[in-house]
N, C-alpha and C positions, 0 to 999 in steps of 0.2 A: 067086780068090774072087769070087762074083757078089754085087754090091751090090743091095739092094732098091731098086726104082724110087721116086724122090722124088715125093710126092703133089703134084699141081699144082692150080691153080684150076679146070682143066677136069675133073679127077677129082671135085672137090667138086660142081661144077655137074651132072655126069652122075648122081652118086649122089643128089643132092637133086632132080633133075628140073627144074632151072632153068637159066637162061643164065649164062655166065661173067660177064656184066655185072651180073647180080643179085648174084652172090657178091661181086664187087668193091664194089658199093654197100653190102652188109652190113658189109664190112670198113672202108669209108671214110666212108660216110654212112648209117648204119643207120636214121636217122629217116625216110629216103626209101623204106624197104621195109616193107610191111605186116607186122604183128606175127607172124602165123601163119607166113608165108613166111620171115621173118627167123629165127624160132626153129628152123624146119626146117633152114635153112642152118647155123646155129650148132651144132645137134646133129650134123650131118654133119662139120663142121670138127673137132669134138671127137672124133668116132668115128674119123676118118681121121688125126687128129693132124697136121692141115695147118698149116704155118707159111709165111706169105707170104715171098717172096724178100727183100723189103726188110727185113722184120722179122728174118730170119735173119742178115742183115748187122749190123743194129743190135744184136741180142741178143749178138753177139760182143763188143761193147764191155763195159767193166766196169760202167758205170752211166749212167743219164740224169742223176742228181743232181736228180731232181724227185720231190716227194711230193704226191700229189693229195688234195684234201679235197672231199667231196661234202656239201653242206649245203642244206637247204630254205629257211632264213630267215637267210642269212649277214649281212644288214644289221642284224639286231636286236642290241641291245647285248650280250646274253648270248653270242651266237655270236661277236661281235667279240672278246670277252674270251677265249673259248676259242681263237680263231685267234691271238690275241696270245701265248698260252702255246705253241702249236704253233710259231709263227714264231721265238720266242725260242730254242727248242731247235735247230731246223733251221738257223738263221742261223749258229750256232757251228760246225756241221758242213758249212757251205757248200752246203746243199741249197736248191733253189728250191721255193717253195710255190705250187701251182697249184689255184685254187678253181673247182669246178664247181657253179654255182648251179642248182637244179632248181625247176621249177614244176609238173611233172606226173610221174606214175609212169613214163610213156613216156620222158621226158627222162632220168630216173634210170637206167632199164634200158638206154637207148641209150649213155649215158656208160660204164656198167659194162661192157657188152659190147664197146665199142670199146677200152676200156683193157685188158681181159683179152686180147682177140684180138691187139692190136697192141703190148702191153707198153709203153705210152707213159710209164709212171711206175715208180719204184722201190718205191713203197709207196702205200697208199690208206687214208685215214681217213674214216669215215662218221659224220657228226655228227647224232645224233637222227633217224635214218631206220630204217624197217622194211623188210625184204626178204622176198619170198616164198621158198619152198624152192628153186624153180628158180634164182633169182638167187644164193642162197646157195651152191648146188652149183657154179654157174659160177665164183664167187669162190674156192671151194676149189681149183679147178684153175688159179688164177692163178699166174704166175711171180713175183709180188711179195707181200709181206706185207700183211695187212689188219687194221685195228683199228676196232671199233665203240665209239662214245661215247654213253653214257646208257642202254644196255641190254645185256643178256647174250645172246650168240649162241653156241651150241655150236661148238667147234672153232676159234674165233677169239679173238684177244686182244681184251679188252673193258675199258672204263672204265665202271663201273656206278654209276648214281645211283638211290637208292631213293625215288622220288617219293611213293609211298604212305606210307612211313615219315615223310617230311617233313610231310605233311598231318596225320598223327597227332601229331607233335611240336607243331605249331601249335595243334591242338585242346587238347592237354594244357596248353600254355602259357597260352592264353586262360582255360581253366577254373580254373587256379590263380590267375589275376588276378581271379577272381570273375565272369567273363562267363558269362551263362546264355542269351543269345539271340544265337547266332552267325549271321553272314552270310558269303556267298562271292560273289566276282566273278571270272570267268575267261574266257579265250579258248577257244572251242570248237575242238577238233581236227578240222578238216574234211578233212584230207588223209590218205588211206590210208597213204601212205608215211612219214608223220611219227610219231614216238613220241607217244602220247597222254598227255603229261605232265599237262595240266590235269585230265583225268578221274581220273588216278591220285592226284593231290594232293587233289582233292576227296573221293575215296573214303576216303582215310585220315582226313581231317578229319571227315567225316560219321560214320565208324565210331567215332571216339573219342567224339564227343558222344553217339552212340547208346548206347555202353557206359555212359554216365552217365545214361541215361534221358531224353536231350534230343534231340528231332527238329528238324531245321532247317526252318523255315517256307519253303514254296516261294516266297513273295514276297520272301524274304531271300536268294534265289539268282538270280544272272544269269550265264549262260554263253552267249556269243554271238560274233559276228564281231569280228575285231580291227581292221579299218580304222577310222581315227580317228573318222569321223562315226558309225558304228554303235556304237563303244565309248562315245562321249560320250552318245549317245541312251540306251544301255543303262544307264549309270551314273545319268543324270538320272532315268530311270524308276524305278530302284532307290531313289533318294533321295526320290522323290515319294510317300512313304508316310506315313500318319498317325503311325505310330510306327516307329522304326528299330531295327535290331539294335544291341547294345552293343559288338560287335566284328566286323570284316570281314577275312577272309583273301583277298588278291588273288593270283591264280596267278602273277603276275610283278610285278617292281618297276615296269615301265613302266605297267601297269594301276593299280598302287597310286599312282603319281605323278599320274595323271589323276584318281583318286578324291580325293586330297588337295587338288588344285586346286579341284575342284567343291565339296568341303566348305567350303573357304574362301570361295568365291563365294556359297554359301548361308548363310554365317555359322554353320556347325555346327562346334563345337569338337572338335578331336582333340588329345589322347586322352580328355579328360574326358567327352565325349558318346559318341564312338565311337573305339575303339582300332583301329588299322589296321596290318597286317603284309603284307609282300610276300614274294617268293621269287626268289632268284638272288644278292642282295647285289651288284648291279652298282655300279660306281664312284660313280654319282650318288647312290646311297642315303644315303651318309654326309653329303652336302651338304644333302639334304632332311630329314635327321634321321629317316629311314624305318627302322623295324625290319624285319628281313628274315631269311630262311633263307640262310645262306652255303653254297653247294654247291661252292666251290673251283673256279670256272670256269677260271681260268688254270692251276691245277694239273691239271685234267682234260686240257687241251690239251697241257701239258708231258708228262704221263704217256703220253698216246697217241703223241706224237711219239717219245718215248724207246723205247716198246715196238716201234715200227716200225723204228727204227735198230738196236735190238738184234737183231731178227729178220733184218734185212739182213745183219748180221755173222754171225749163227748161224741159218741157215735151218731147222735141225732142232729148234730150241728149242720146247718144248711151249707151247701156248696158255695164257695166264694171264688171270684176271679180277680186276680191282682195284676194290673198292668204296670210294668216297670217302665220308668222314664228312660228316654234315650238322650244323650247329649254328645256333642262333638268335642273331642279333646284335640286342640290345635298344637301341633309340634312343627319341627323343622321342614317336613316334606310338603307343607303348604304355606309356610310363612317365611319370607325372606328376612 
């Protein structure tokens, strides 16, 4: 019986019209190869079903016992709480958690390409990131399970958060409290690869008030950069108005905490003068007495990790999408 010739790095290089060194760089240091050339090599690798020798040996093992997490803002409290939920599940199964922090779309694509081509992990969780169709297709061919958190992506396990619905919930809540001049402060989503949570939350909030015949005054809206100096300047400018809104929805608890501090500095009473609510319900919210939308951050991490482990045990298991409920936790910043 004649065996088919095993595809080598030289076959890939010849088909792609590049040097074997370039193919090696794509496999080991993809960030050092121009995007167009890198994608050409990746396409040929997929077409020829090329498996590097080292990977073939490694793949013969049962598992790495590593789960990767790709996150754009992993140092923010909301991400840390999601990671806490992930770690809680993985620790019990003796899996190592590997975090890939990204700053650019190129960083993200390089990490994904490297993980898929070299099978460096047993599963991958993507926190609040958006991928183009090309990268989604690459992940569909991965030898490990993938789960998206905070959005729905066809053919993948997903933990879904309805940010727009959360904004509508807050609009309805404020309206029932008698608020008729709504305000909004949020972080602008400047990164293509990140889920645009702020804009979705604001849309739901704005749509609800619009349904009641109330338009939000442009001077009562601030959506800008998150760095502390810019955020503080934005909030101070927001508060430097002759008349202020009677309620403010902040797109995150961190922003709401800064607003509460500055209201105190200016001697503006909360909630009697301005009612304030945040989003995420991170741990510190209860100590601040901050009303917030609880989106079950720890649970979203736990659910994502559990879906990955289930898919490892049962690779043919159909993809599922879990929508986590949202609810408002009322505290002192909205209740007199």
